[in-house]
N, C-alpha and C positions, 0 to 999 in steps of 0.2 A: 540516947543513941545519936541524936542530931549533933551533939557536941563532939562525939567520937568521929563521925563522918567528916565534920568540918576540920577536925584536927589532923586527919590523914590525907587531906586533899593536897596533891602535889608531891606526895611521898611514894616510895616504892610499894608500900602496902596499899596506898590508895590506887596506884596504877594497876595492881593485880586485881583489886575489887572492881575497878572500872572495866577491865577486860571481861570479867565474869558477867557483870551486869549488861554489857553491850552484847555479848553472845546470847545470853538468856533473852534479852530484848529482841534479838534477831529471830529466834525461834517463835517467840510470842507474836511478833509482827507478821510473820508468814501466816500463822494461824488466824490472826486478825483479818488480814486481807482475804483469806479464803472464806471466812464467815461473811464478809460484806459482799463478796462476789458469788456466794453459793446460790441455792435454788430460789431465794427470795430476790425481789427487786432491790438493787443496791441502795437506793434512796430509803426504802423502808428498813433495810437492815441497819444502815448507819443511824437512822432515826431511833430505832429500838435500842441500839447500843448506847447512844448518847442520853436517851431517857433514863436508862439504868445508871449511867455515870452520874447524872444529877442526883438520883435517889441515893446511891451508895456513897457519894462524896459529900452530900449535904451535912450529915451529922458530924463528919470529921472536920469539915471546914468551919461549921457554925459553932460547934461546941467543944472541940478538942484542941485544935491548933489555934494560935493567936490570929486575930484578924490582920489583914495586910495593912502596912502603912501606905502613905500617899504614893511613894515611889513605886512600890510593888503593885499597887492598884492600877497605876498608869501603865505599867508594863503588861499587866493582865489584859487591859483594854486592847493594847496592840496585839496580844496573843489571840484574842477573840477574833479579830479581823483576819489575821494570817491563817489561822487554822480553819476558819469558815471557808476561805478561798480554797484551801487545800482539800477540804472534805467535799466541796461542790465539784471541784476538778476531778477528784477520784471517782465520784459517783458518775460523772459524765463519761470518763474513760471506761469504767467497767460496764457501762450501759452500751458502749459501742463495740468493744472488742473483748477477746478472751482473756481470762485472768493471766495465763502464762505468757501472753503478749504484753499486756499492759504493765504487769508488775515489774518485769526486768527493765523496761524502759524507764519507769519512775525511779527505781533504785539505782540504775546505772548512771543516770545523769546527775544524781545528787552529790556523791562523794567528792568529785573534782571541784565543784563550785563551793562545797562546804569547806574544803581544805584551803582553797584560795581566800575565802572570806575569813576563816579563822586565822590565817597567817597575817591578815591585815588588822583584824579587830583584837585578837588575843595574842598576836606576835608569836604564833607557834611556828616551829621550824621542822621540816621534814628532811631526812637524809636522801641521798640519791637512791639508795636501795629502797627506802620506803616509797619514793615516787614510782619506782619500777613496780612495786607491789600495788600501788593505787591504780596504775595504768593496766596492770594485769587483771585486777579485780573488775574495774569498770569495763575494760575491753571484753572480758569474759561474760559479764552480765549483758552487755549490748549485743554480743554475738549470740547469746542464748535467746534474746529477743528476736533477732533476725531469723534464727533457726525456727523458732515457734511461729514467726510471721509467715514463713514459706508454706506452712500447712494450713493457714487460715483460709476459710471458705466464704468469708464475709464479702459484701459488695465493696469495691475499691473506695468509694466515697465515704462509707461508714468506717472503714479501716483507717483511712487517712485521718478522719476526725478523731478516732479513738487514740491514734498515735500522737496527734497534736495535744490532746488533753493529758496524755501520759507524760509527754515531755514537759509540759507546763507544770504538771504535778511534781516532777523531779526537781524543777527550779524551786518550787514552794517547799519541798522537803529540805533543800539546802537552806532556804530562808528561815524556816521555823526551827531547824536544828541550831543554827547560830543564835537566833533570837531567844529561844528558850534557854540556851546555855547561858546567855547574858543574864536573863531573868533569874534563873535559879542561883547564880553566883551573887546576885545583889541581895538575896534573902539571907538574913541571919540564920534562919531555920529552914533547911531545904524542904522539909515535909510541909511546912506552911505554904510554900509556893506550889508544891505539887497538889495538895488538897484543894486549894482555891483554884488552881489552873483547871483541874478536872471538873470542878463544879461550875465555874463561869463560862467555860468554853463549850459546854454541852447543851445549852438551851436552844440553839438555832436549828439543828437538824431535826429534832422531834416535831417542831412546828411544820417544817417543809414536808416531812414524811406524812404527818397527819393530813395535810392538804392534798397530798398526792393520793393517799389511801382513800379519801372521800371521793375522788374523781374516778377511781377504778371501777370498771364495769363488773369485774369479778375479783373483789379484794381477797387476799389470802386470810386464812384463819389466824387470829391474833395470838393463840396459844403458842404455836411453834415459833412465831416471830418473836414473842416475848422471851422465850427461853434462849433463842439465839442472841438476843440483845443482852440478856443477863450474863451469859458466858463471855460475850464480846466485851462487855464492860470490865469484867475481871481481867481479861487478857490485856485490855487497853492500859490498865494500871501497870501491869508488868512491862508491856512493850514501850509505851511512851515514858512512863515513870522511870523504867530502868535506864533508858539511854540518857534521859535528862540528868539522873543522878551520876551516871558515868561521866558526863561532860562537866559535872561539878567537881569530881575527884581527879580527873586527868585531862589530857588533851582532847579538845572538841573534835579535831580532825580524825584522830585515831578511833575514837568512839563511833564516829559516823561511818568510817570504813568497815569496822568490825560488824556494825549493825547491818550493813548491806549483804552480809552473808545470809540474810533472810531470803535472798533469791534462791539459794540452794535448797533451803527448807521449803520455800514456796513451790519449787519444781517437784519436790517429793510429795507435798500435799496435793498438787495438781494431778500427779500420777496415781497415788494410792487412794485418795479420797474423792477427787472430782472426776476421775476416770480419764484424764488427759494423757496422751501418749508421751513416753520418755524413752529415747533410744540411746545408743552408744555415744552419738555425738553430743547429746545433751549432758550425758554423764561426764564426758571429758571436759565440757565447758564448765560444768559445776565444780569439777576438780580444779580447773584454772582459777575460778573465783576463790575457792578455798585457799589455794596457793598464794594468791595475791594478798588475802587477809593475813595469812601467817607471815608473809614477807614484811608487811607493814608493822606487824606486832614485834617481830624479832629484829627488824632492821634499824630500830631507833637507838 
């Protein structure tokens, strides 16, 4: 399968598969964010997810795919640092503000930076129509964040801090998207990179989560947390693995933009599952985000 995926990279067939992978990744990432922000402490949720990622990825990395060569190993070291910074930033953001405020800010700031970086590093070109689509998508996402922000009841200081971490998280999303795309393109077998990526980048948060758990006066039951982590790990493979494979097959910028339709799915999750309000204005902004994504995809 790896040979077939490599063979269709840069072809119309590869572009179609990349589109499907990016959209599936968007749905999965919205669910992933909701799992981390749900009723458990975000640090514990992410720690449980990463613990299961280690357990589930270890057999694949150690016994099924080849071991990484020196070049890929060095790239993975960089990925560990970048993704650790991202995970800490997201936990801090979710700790300070509501999911429907934090998530759109993170996802809205990422695409523009990703596209600019991809144009320099991978020499990708966007048409004028596609740029209009990008602005439509990012603008819709950020307006959605402002709409959600207007209903926040948090103290102003906590809210500002949450938004700061969310904006920084958006910058790190752009950084890891481009960096991971570079890494998976250097690997002869993309599944080798993915298996080792999920294995080695998941050791850090379980340690932080365990230290935090031990300091809690009333720690939560481990059973429900473990199940949340298990499902979160499965979703992470689809979410992060799907978008990385999409960047291997087609343009990094287009995959990044399509993935940010996760904001629409996140709003629906916040509405139906987390009990957060969604009115006509939010629905219109969600439609604007979707329109931007469609424009980017069809405007090339």
